[in-house]
ZADREN-769511 format. One record per residue: residue in three letters; x, y, z of N, C-alpha, C, CB in turn. Coordinates in steps of 0.05 Angstrom, whole numbers, plus 5000, padded with zeros to 4 digits. Glycine has a CB too. Example, Ala and Ser with C-alpha at 12.3 -4.5 7.8 and 13.67 -1.06 7.14 Angstrom:
Ala526448865156524649105156526449345156522649115181
Ser525749555142527349795143525850015157528249885114
//
This chain:
Met501749764998499950004998502050264999497749995025
Gly501450404981502850654978502250874997502450744953
Trp504051035004503751255026503351505007506551295050
Asp500751655014500051894999501452145011496951924998
Arg503552205007505052435019504052685018507552475008
Gln502852724991501752964985499053024999501452974957
Gly497452805005494652835017495452875046492552575013
Val497252785057497752775085498653095093500152555091
Leu499953175075501153485077498653665076503353565049
Glu497153635058494753775055492953815081493353645034
Arg492153545089490353505114491653645136489953195122
Cys494453625139495453755160495254055159497853665162
Ala495854195133495454445132492754555135496454505111
Val490854375128487854455137487354485163485954275130
Ser488854245178488254265206489354525221489354015218
Ala491954545213493554775224492255065219496254775210
Ala490655075194489455315188487055325206488855335158
Thr485455155205483055135225483655215253481954845227
Ala485955095265486855155293487755455293489254945304
Trp488755565276489455855276487156055274491355895253
Gly485155925257482456095256481556075282480255985236
Phe481355825294480055845321481456015345479755565331
Tyr484056035345485756195359485056485356488456135352
Leu485056575331484556865326481556905332485256955294
Met479456785327477156785337476556825367476256565329
Ala478256635381478356665411479556955419480356425423
Arg481857045408482757285412480957525411484657315396
Phe479557505389477357715382475357735401475957665356
Val474357495410472257475430473257605457471457175434
Asn475457545464477057625487477357925488479857485486
His478058015466478658305460476158485461479958315431
Arg474058375450471058495446469958445479468858285417
Trp470458295493469558235521471058495538470657875533
His473558535533475358735549474259035538478858685542
Met473759035513472859305503469959385516472559305471
Thr468259155518465959225531465859285559464459045526
Ala467859155573468259235601469559505603469859035616
Leu471359595588472659875587470360085582474959895562
Glu468559985563466260175558464660235578464560085539
Ala463860015593462560065618463560225640462259855628
Gln466260195643467860305659467760605656470360205656
Leu467860675630468260975616465661095625468660985580
Val463560935617460261045622460361135651457560795618
Glu461060965673460961025698462561245704461560815713
Ala464961255695466661535703465561755690469861525695
Gln464061745669463261975654460262055673462661895617
Ala459061845681456961935701457562075730455461705706
Ala459561925736461062045765461962335756464161835777
Leu463162375739464262645731462062845726465962625705
Glu460062775712457662955711456162985733456062875692
His456062805753455162855779456363025796455162655791
Glu459263005791461063225805460763465798463763195803
Arg460663495768460263735758457463885765460563705731
Ser455363735765452563835772453063955805449863555770
Lys454363745818454363835849455964055853455463615868
Arg458364135840460064395840458264615833462564375819
Lys456864565811455264755800453364865819454064645777
Ala452464685831449764755856451464905878447964425873
Asp453664795886454864915908455865195903456964745917
Arg456665285872457565535866455165725868458765535839
Val452465615857450465765859449565845886448565665846
Gly449765635905448665675932450565865947448565395948
Arg453265845938455066055951454366335943458066005945
Ile454166395915453766645905451066765919453666625872
Arg448966595922446566695932447166725963444066505925
Ala448666565976448866616005450166866010450466406018
Glu452666955990454167175994451867425992456667195970
Gln450667395969448267585964446767645989446167465944
Glu445567426002443967476027445467596049442867216036
Leu447867486051449167596072449767926071451767436074
Arg450467986045450968276042448168436047452268326013
Thr445968326039443668436042443168466075441768276027
Ala443968266085443268326116444768456131443168126131
Lys447468476120449368686131448268976128452268656115
Val447669006102446769276094443969386111446269266062
Gln442369166115439769216127440469276158437568956123
Leu442469136169442969226196444169476199444569046209
Gln446169566181446869816179445070016175448369836161
Gln443169976161441070166157439570216181439170096136
Leu439069996200437570056220439270176241436069826229
Gln441870156240443970286258443670636253447470156248
Leu443270676226443570936215440871086225443870936182
Gln438270916224435871016228436171086258433670816219
Ala437170896274437170966304438671206309438270746321
Gln440871256298442571486304441571736289445571416296
Gly439771696272438571956258440672076244437372186277
Gln442271996229444272086213443772066181446671926222
Gln441171966175440671976145439772256142438471756134
Gly440772416116439872686107439972706081441372906117
Gln439272916069439672976043442272946031438973206039
Gly444373036043446772966033447872696029448373086049
Glu446972546046447372246047445872096025446472136074
Gln443272216021441872065998443172165969438472125999
Gly443972415965445472465945447972295938446072705948
Ala449572225961451872075958451171815948453372065982
Ala448671705963447871435957447171385926445471375974
Glu445771605916445071585888447271565868443571785882
Ala449371785878451671795858453071535859453672035865
Ala453471425880454771145883453170905872455271085914
Ala450470925869448670715861449670645832445470805862
Gly449970885814450670825784453570695784450671105765
Ala455670775798458170655798458270335804459770815817
Ala456270315824456570015833454469855817455869975867
Ala453169955801451269815783452669645764449670015769
Gly455269675756456969535735457669265750459869715726
Glu458369305776459369085794456968855796460269205826
Gly454469005805452568815808451568675783450468935820
Glu451868805758451368665735453068445729451468815715
Arg455668455739457668225731457168025750460868305732
Glu456468105774455667905795453367735786454868055821
Asp451367835773448867725762449267545739446967945755
Ala451067655724452067515698453467255707454167715679
Glu454867255724456167025733454266845744458167095753
Ala452366925759450066765772448766645751448166935788
Glu448166795724446566705705448266485689445666945688
Asp450866535688452366335670452166035688455866445664
Val452666085715451965815732449665715729452165845759
Asp447565845727444665695726444565625697442065895734
Ala445665705674445265635650447265445642444965835634
Asp448965375656451365185649449964895645453865175674
Gly449964835617449164535611446364565601449164325639
Asp445164795599442464845589442864915566440765025601
Thr440464915547440365045519439365295517438764915502
Gly438265445542437165685538436965775562434865705523
Thr435466045567434866175591432266215594436066405593
Ser430666135612427666195615427566455622426266035636
Thr424566515619423766765626423666825656421166805614
Gly423166605671423666655698425666725710423066505709
Ala428266615697431066655701431766945700432666505682
Ala430567055676431167335674429567515692430767415646
Ala427167445696425967585716427667605744423367465720
Asn428667325754429967375774432367505775430067195784
Ser433967505752436167675750435667975750437567605726
Thr433168065737432668335742432468425769430568415730
Gly430968235784430268315809432768315828428168135819
Arg434868135821437268135838439068385831438967875834
Leu438968455808440468725794439268925812439668795758
Leu436468965816435369185832435869195861432569185829
Asp436168905868437168905900440168955902436568615915
Asp441768925884444469005886444969295883445868855865
Arg442969445869443169735866442269855893441469845841
Lys440369745902439569815934441469805949437669645947
Arg443169545952444969505971447169705970445969235970
Ala448169765942450569935934449670235942451269915901
Ala447270335938446370585947446170585981443570625931
Ala445470355992445670376022448470406035444470136034
Ala450270246018453070246029454070496025454970046018
Ala453670616003454770895996453871076017453671005968
Ala451171066026450271236046451471226076447471176047
Leu452270956078453570876105456570986103453370516112
Ala458071016080460471116076460371436082461271036048
Ala458471536069458171816069457471926098455971896048
Ala455971756112455371806143457771756162453071606152
Gly459771646151462071586169461471386187463071806184
Ala459871176179459570926195462170766202457770736179
Ala462070606221464470476230465070256207464170346261
Met468070286199468570056178469169786192471170116158
Pro468869556178469169306191472369236201468069086169
Ala472769106221475369036228476368786212475568976258
Phe478868776211480268546197482368376217481968666172
Pro481368216227483468046244485267916234482667876258
Phe487967946239490167816227491667666248491968016213
Arg492867426239494267286259497367326250493266976260
Pro499067426268501967436261503067146253503567546287
Ile504767216234506266966220508466866237507467036191
Gly509067046260511466966278512067226295514166866260
His514567186308515067446323518067486316514467416358
Leu518967716324521767786319523267776347521868066305
Gln525667656343527267656365529367856358528367396371
Ser529668086375531468316365533368386388529668596355
Val535468526380537668596398536468806414540268686385
Phe534568966406533469226422531369056440531769516401
Ser532069056464530768966486528569166498532868896507
Glu528769406494526569596498526569796477526769746524
Arg524369956478523570156461525870366464520670256468
Asn526970426484528970626485531470516476529170726511
Gly532470676455535170546444534670416416536370316465
Thr532070406407531270246381531670456357527870116383
Pro532670456340533070676322530570756310535170616302
Arg530171006306527471136293527271016265527571476292
Gln529370946251529070876224530570636217529771096208
Pro530370486200531470246191534170336176529370086173
Gln536070126179538670156170540370356180538570206146
Leu539670476204541070686215543370516233538970886233
Val542770296240544470126254545169826236542770066282
Pro546969876221547269636205548069386222549269686182
Ala549269426241550069186257547769076273552469246275
Ala545569166274543069046287542268786276540769236284
Arg541768576292540968296284538468286296542968056294
Ser536768126280534168036292533667736275531468286286
Arg531367616290530767386278527867306281532567196286
Leu526667236254524067206254523366916262523067276227
Val522066836281521266586291518566576281521466566321
Leu518066336261515366316250513866216271515166156225
Ser511166216272508966096283509065806278506666206272
Pro508165636296507865386289506165296266507265276310
Ser503865496264502265416240502965536208499465506247
Val505465626212506565726186509265546183507166086187
Pro509165376162511165216156513565336145510365046140
Ala516065246157518365376146518765396115520365256155
Ala517465246099518065236072517065476060516964986059
Cys515565646074514665926062516966086060512566086080
Leu519166056073521966216069523566086044523966186098
Glu522665886030524465826008524266015987523965565996
Gly526666095975527166325958527666575965525366355945
Ile527266655997527666886006530566986003526866876031
Glu532766806008535266876005536066985978536966646013
Gln534466925960534867045933534967355933532666965914
Tyr534067455955533667755953535667865974530467845959
Ser536668095971538268215991536968336012539768395980
His534368476012532568606028529968486029532368856021
Val528768566052525368506052524168746067524368196070
Trp521568726061520168916079518768736105517669086059
Val518968876128517668726150515468896161519668646172
Leu513068756158510468916166510168826195507668836146
Tyr509768956216509468806243507469006260512568756259
Val507468966285505769096305507369226330503768886315
Phe506569496328507969636352506669536378507869976349
His507669326390506269186410507269346437506768856409
Ala509569456436510369556460509169846465513369556460
Asn507569956450506270236457505070196484503970326436
Thr505370406499504370456523501170496519505970696535
Asp500370636501497670696496496370536476497370946488
Leu497370286472496070116451492970056454497569836450
Ala492170016480489169966484487570236471488469906518
Lys488570436478486970676468486470666438488470946475
Tyr489070596425488570596396487170376383490970606383
Leu487270166398485469946388482369926397486669696395
Ser481670146409478970136416477070236393478670306441
Pro474770106393472870196368472970476358469870166376
Asp472470646377472270916373474871106373470471006391
Arg477170956372479471036377479571326393480771036351
Ser478971296420478471546438481071646446476671496464
Gly482871466443485671596452487471726430487471386464
Leu486271726406487971796382488772116385486371736352
Lys491272116381492672406376493372486349495372406391
Ala492172686340492672756312495672886308490372956302
Lys496172996327499373116324500873006344499873436326
Ile503372946338505272836355507773006351505572546350
His509472996377511873126378514072976364512573186405
Val515873066346517372986324520073036338516773156295
Pro521972816342524672856357526472996341525972606366
Arg526372996314528473166298527473436291529273016271
Leu524873516302523873796303524473936329520873816299
Asn525673766349526273826377523073876392528374126378
Gly521373726386519073736401516973866381519473886429
Gly517373986359515374086343513473856335516474226319
Arg510673956332508673796327508073736297506473906339
Met507273506288506873466261504573256263509673376244
Gly502773266239500873046235502072766238499673076209
Val500672596253501572296258502172176233499572116272
Leu500472206215500672096187502872176168498372176174
Ala503772426173506172526163508772466174505872756164
Thr508772296195511372196208510871876207511972326241
Arg513371776219513771496224513171426255516771416215
Ser511971586269511471556300509871276299509571826316
Pro510871136323509570856329506270926342511770676356
His506071166346503571176356501471306337503671306381
Arg500471096322498971136299495771076302500270956279
Pro494171136283491271046284491270746283489371176260
Ser492670646269493070316268495870296274492370166237
Pro497070176296499770126304501369926288499870046331
Ile501169956262502569776246505269936237500569686221
Gly507569796239510169876235511269766203511869766260
Leu512769906190514169806164516769846164513369936140
Ser518769646160521669676161522769496142522769626188
Thr524869636132526669456113529069306126527769626091
Ala529669066118531868936134533468796114530768756156
Arg536168756118537768586104537368326109540168626106
Val537368146086537067876091539667766098535967736068
Val540467656122542967566128542967246121543667636158
Gly540867126124540566826113538166706134544066636115
Val537766446127535666286141537266066155533366166120
Glu536766076182538265856198536065726219540966006216
Asn535965436214534265306232531165386230535365346259
Gly530465436203527665536198527265796207525665376210
Cys528765986215528366276220530066416204528666356247
Leu528566646196530066836177531467056197527966976154
Val534167066191535867286207536067526185539067166217
Leu535167726201535567976188537668196199532968106187
Gly538068386181540268576192539268846190542868556176
Gly539569036206539069336205536369356210539769476179
Ala534669216221532069286225531669466252530369026225
Asp529469626255529069796272526369706288529070046258
Ile526569456298524069336313525269226340522469076293
Val523269306357523669196386523168936389521969316406
Asp524368796404524468516410521568396422526768486431
Gly520968186409518068086411516268196394516868136436
Ser516468336377514368456360513268276342515368686344
Pro510368246344509168076326509168146297506668036334
Val510167936281510268026252508267936233512767936241
Leu506768096219504668026203505367966175502968226203
Asp507367996164508167936137511068026130506368066118
Ile512167856110514967936098514467946070517467726104
Lys515468146063515168166027517868226017513068446015
Pro518868095994521268175982521668425974521668045964
Tyr524168555977524368845968525568855941526169025987
Val523868965920524468945894525369235886521968835878
Pro528069245879528869515871527569675849531469495864
Phe526969525826526069665802523169815808525969455778
Cys521669715830519069905838519169985866516169765833
Asp520869915880520669995909522670195914521069745929
Cys524670245899526770465896525970675881529170385885
Leu524870895889523971145873525871355874521271265881
Ala527271365848529471585847528471885847531071545821
Ala525871895841524872195838523272255864522672245810
Ala523172095883521672135909522972375923521771855929
Thr521572545937522672765954521172725980522373065942
Ala522572906000521772866030522273156043523872616047
Pro521173226063522173526075525173456084520073646105
Ala525673716090528573756093529573616123529274096091
Trp527273606140527973516169528073186170525673636191
Val527373046146527972766148529972706129525572596143
Gln531372876121533972786102536072646122535573086086
Ala537672506109539672336122541372486138541272196103
Glu541872716133543272906154541873206148547072926149
Ala539973236167538473496164539973726173535773496180
Asp539973936165541074206175540574226203539974446160
Asp542674296217542474346246541574046258540074596252
Glu542773876250541673586262541173586292543973346258
Pro538873546302539073536331539573286344536873616341
Leu539973056328540672806339543272746335539072596330
Ala544972966326548172876323549372876349549973076305
Val551172726354553072716379555972696370552372446398
Gly557572726390560672736384560872366379562972896416
Glu563672346386564872086385563571906405567872096389
Val563971686402562671526422565371356432560071336409
Val565971426461567971366472567871096493568571606483
Val568970896487568970636503571670606516568370376485
Gly571770666540574570656554575370356563574570846580
Ala577370356571578470046576576269906595581870026592
Gly575570026618573869936636571169846626573770136656
Ala570070016609567470016598567569776575566670316585
Arg569969766563570169566546570169276560572469606530
Ala571769266578571769016595569168916609573769056617
Ala567769146620564769056625563168986606563269246636
Leu563369086581561769026556562768716550562369246530
Thr565068666553565768386542564868186563569168346535
Ser565268266589564268076607561167996609565068166631
Ala559968266603557068206602556268066577555468456605
Trp557368086556556667956535557767626539557868116512
Ala559567556553560067296558558267176576562667276566
Ala557367316598555267226612552967176601554867366629
Arg551967366581549467326566549567076548548867586550
Arg551867016537552466766524552066526536554866756518
Glu552866536562552666296576549466256582554466316603
Leu548066506588545066456589543666336568543766676593
Tyr544666386543543666266520543765946523545166366496
Gly546265886532546465576532544965446552549165486537
Arg544465616576543165436600539765466588543865606640
Lys538765676578535665686571535165486545534666016564
Gly536965466530536765316503535065496483535465006507
Gly534365406465533065556442535265636423531465806450
His534765876413536465966391538866166406534566146367
Gly541466146392543566236406543666506402546066106401
Pro546166676411546566976411546567046379549667066428
Met546167286376545767416353549067486343543667706359
Tyr550867506362553567566352555267336359554767826364
Gly557467326343559667086351561767196364560866916327
Ser561967396371564567536387563567786404567167666362
Ala564967866418564768116433565168386418566568096454
Glu567068366400567868576384565368646366570468496366
Glu563868436353561568466339559268626354560668206331
Tyr559268556384556768656398557968946404555568456428
Leu560668996411561369256416561069456390564169256425
Gln561169336364560769506341557569546344561769346310
Leu555969376350553169506356552569696369551769376367
Val554069666394553369896416554370176403555069846448
Gln556570156390557970426380555970536357561270376367
Gln554970356342552770446324550570576333551870246311
Val549270436356546970576370547470776381545870466388
Leu549470806397550171066412551271296392552571006435
Ser551871246365552571436348550571676340553271296325
Arg547771606345546171816344544671876376544071746320
Asp543672086381542272146403539871986406541772406403
Ile539371796422537471646427535471736449538571416432
Arg536271956462534872036484532172166474536572236501
Ser529972146491527572276484527772596478525672216506
Val525572716474525773026467525973146494523073156450
Asn524573036516524473136543527573136556522272946560
Gln528972936549531372906560533273086548532172636559
Arg533073106522534873286508534473536517534573286479
Leu532073666523531473926524532073986555528673986513
Asn532073786573532573816600534673676611530573756613
Val536873786600539973656607540073676638542873836593
Lys540773456651542073456680544773476679541573226697
Pro545773636693548773626697549973346709549573866718
Ile551973216695552973006701555273056723553772876678
His556272836737558072846758560672986747558572566769
Pro561373186764564073316752566273136741565473476774
Thr566772926760569472766752568372636731570972556775
Ala566172556727565272386700565272556676562172256703
Ala564372846679564673026660567573046651563673256668
Ala568973136670571873186661572972916649573873286687
Thr572472676658573372426647572572426618572372186661
Ala570072476610568872496587570272646566566572586591
Thr570672936575571973106558574473046550572073326568
Ala576072956572578572896574579372676554579172846601
Thr577372466559577772246537576972286510576371996544
Ala575272466505574472556479576672696464572172726482
Thr577872886481580073046469582372866463580973276489
Ala583172646484585072486478584772296455585472366500
Gly582472266443582272116420581271826427584972126406
Gly580171816451578971556457580771386476578371406429
Ala582971496489584471356506583371396533587271426503
Ala582871196547581671206575583271066593578871076577
Ala583271136621584571036639583270726644584571236662
Ala585070556654583770306662582170316687585670096664
Val579770206683577770216707576469896710574970476701
Ala575169866733574869596743572569516724574369586777
Pro571769276719569269196700567169146725569768896677
Ala564569166712562669106734561668786735560169306728
Asn560568726755559768406752557468386729558468276783
Pro558168196710556368176690553868016695557668076670
Gly553967886713551367716717549267836731551867466732
Ser549767976751547968116765549068366781546667936783
His548668586771550168826781549868866812549069096766
Pro551668886827551268946860549969176865554068966876
Asn550469366852548869626858548169796833550469806879
Pro546069736821545269886797545570206801542069796789
Gly545970306823546270606822549170656824544670756847
Val551070486826553570536823555270426800554470466844
Ser556570526784558070426764560770346768557970596746
Gly561670096765564370046765566270176756564869886757
Ala565770226729567870396710567670686721566870396674
Ala565670776724565171036735566571086763562171056737
Ala566570916783567270926806570470896805565770736822
Ala571370736791574070736786575770986777574270556769
Ala574071126757575171366747574671596767574071416720
Gly572871576780572171796801572771766830569271836800
Gly574671576835575671526861573571376876576471766875
Gly571971206864570171056876567271166885571470966896
Thr567171436881564571546888562471646865565171776905
Ala563771626842562471736817559471556814564771696787
Ala557171676806554971546798555271436770552771706800
Ala553371206767553171096742552371306722551270876743
Gly552171266693551671436674548371496674552771306647
Gln547371726670544871816678542771666652544972186679
Tyr544171606634542171496612542871186610542571656581
His541371056596541570786592540670676567540370656610
Val541470466558540270316534540770006539541770416504
Val538669846531538869546539538869416510536269436561
Leu541169296507541669176479542468856483544269356464
Glu540668686470540768436475540768346504542968346462
Asn539168456521538968386548541268506564538868096552
Ile542868646556545568786570544869066576548468786551
Tyr544869136597544269396606546569566606543169406629
Ile546669786592548869976583548570236594548970016553
Ser550070376612549370636622551770766611548970666655
Tyr550671076603552571226589551771536596552471156557
Asp553571696591553571996595554072096564556072096618
Ile552572356566553172516540554272806549550372546520
Asp556672886547558073136552556273336542560873146540
Pro555073546553553173756543555173936529551273916567
Gly557773956529559274126513560174016489561374226526
Ser561873796492562473676466560973516451564373546467
Gly559173416464557073196453557972926450556173276425
Ala560472866468561972616469560072426483564972646484
Val559672156473557971986489560371776503555471826468
Gln559971796529561971666547560471396556562771866573
Val561271166548560170916558561670866585560470676536
Arg559570796605560570786635560770466642558370966657
Asp558670336641558570066649556669906636558170046675
Ala556869616644554869446630554569206649555869356600
Trp552169086648551568846662549168666650550768926691
Val548668446654546268336641544268396655546168066637
Asp542168496645539668606655537868336664538168796631
Pro537268316688535768096696532668086688535968086725
Ile531668326682528768306677528668246647527168576686
Thr529968426629529768326604530768036594530968516590
Ala532467956609533867676600532067456614537167656610
Gly529867556628528167326642528967196664527667126626
Leu530867286677531767196702530367256726533967276704
Val528767506725527067526744524067666731528567706767
Lys521867596745519167766735519468046737516467706752
Ala518668156711518368486712516268566729517668616684
//
């Protein structure tokens, strides 16, 4: 029996083709099944998206209507207050009518936004929606007119409570001695400690700027409660200006801290960011001041070359009342400052937290000299000068004449001065009986006493010790 080789090959080919056809059909069915499942998932996702879109549209409509109702309620409340006070008059009505036209455009924009929200996904706008829009427009005009009447009547404006972003640790422990303008003491250091609710990542990129604006609160004002009262009953329209020797000027024409809103503005040099804190230089801010905001200083728009100011606020005004002679730090005073700085540095280590602002006593001495290079006394102290001890006056004059060479004197106890009424440096110079300097300044919790010679204007540093009150060693 012969073997039909050709027939066998043909049958094998047919079987292989049939098997391949079944395989392709199975893959096609499987692919169609997956496509059907994906289409079902897509339909579900589209339905969920449409549901979320409808929900957000409804929320937006509700928010807009709630805001409109809230504004209406506020205006009605203020109208009742005006009626109770009997402050509505013809002049107020005229101002209200004039402001109504100006506010109509804003009301129309709000209504147009509300109409767009209502019509989102619809094919047209119904007659009822148009009627509602017209009614809302009339209500908005009435609210705008009432708001203008309130403004014309001088009604109380709303308050805006702000939370500080942190507080400033500064070398200026008291208001006395704090520079009256920023950058007058370049050696001054301060540290912005952020609030726990403000992440340190907010400071990323700040080191790309050389300077920043610091917006803060004059928290150390003795009359702060009066200025924060609703009626500002303690507001003084004019204040005594130090550079005018007590001359009076409108408070808004000065940089006095005693302002209708006790908010300060200072420029500061960016030293760096250390341990999540912003280190600044040259700021004129008291220690512990709450900081409201930090903004970068942008030269192209913040530096105005054409800006002008009165002569009494120039860098060096004619007949400068705050000018002093040289600052003399004798050997004894230098030793007292060095010892006090070392004692204060030890306190930083004991109490923990952030370290000192300066790495050496020489840097701190530079701060003292820059602060005392301008007369930091009050107007009353400058105009009512008390004679200093004869020995101290002679020492100050002789030291200034000799170009700063002073006799060696005994340093004071830096930790806790044994007798704050007697200066170690002055006692050594005056035979043990001279009184301490009649003026003082506290810098980074170090109490520094000094005198100013009425004749030469020379500033003589007398003594220094750690101030237990500002250093937190005792309760004030």
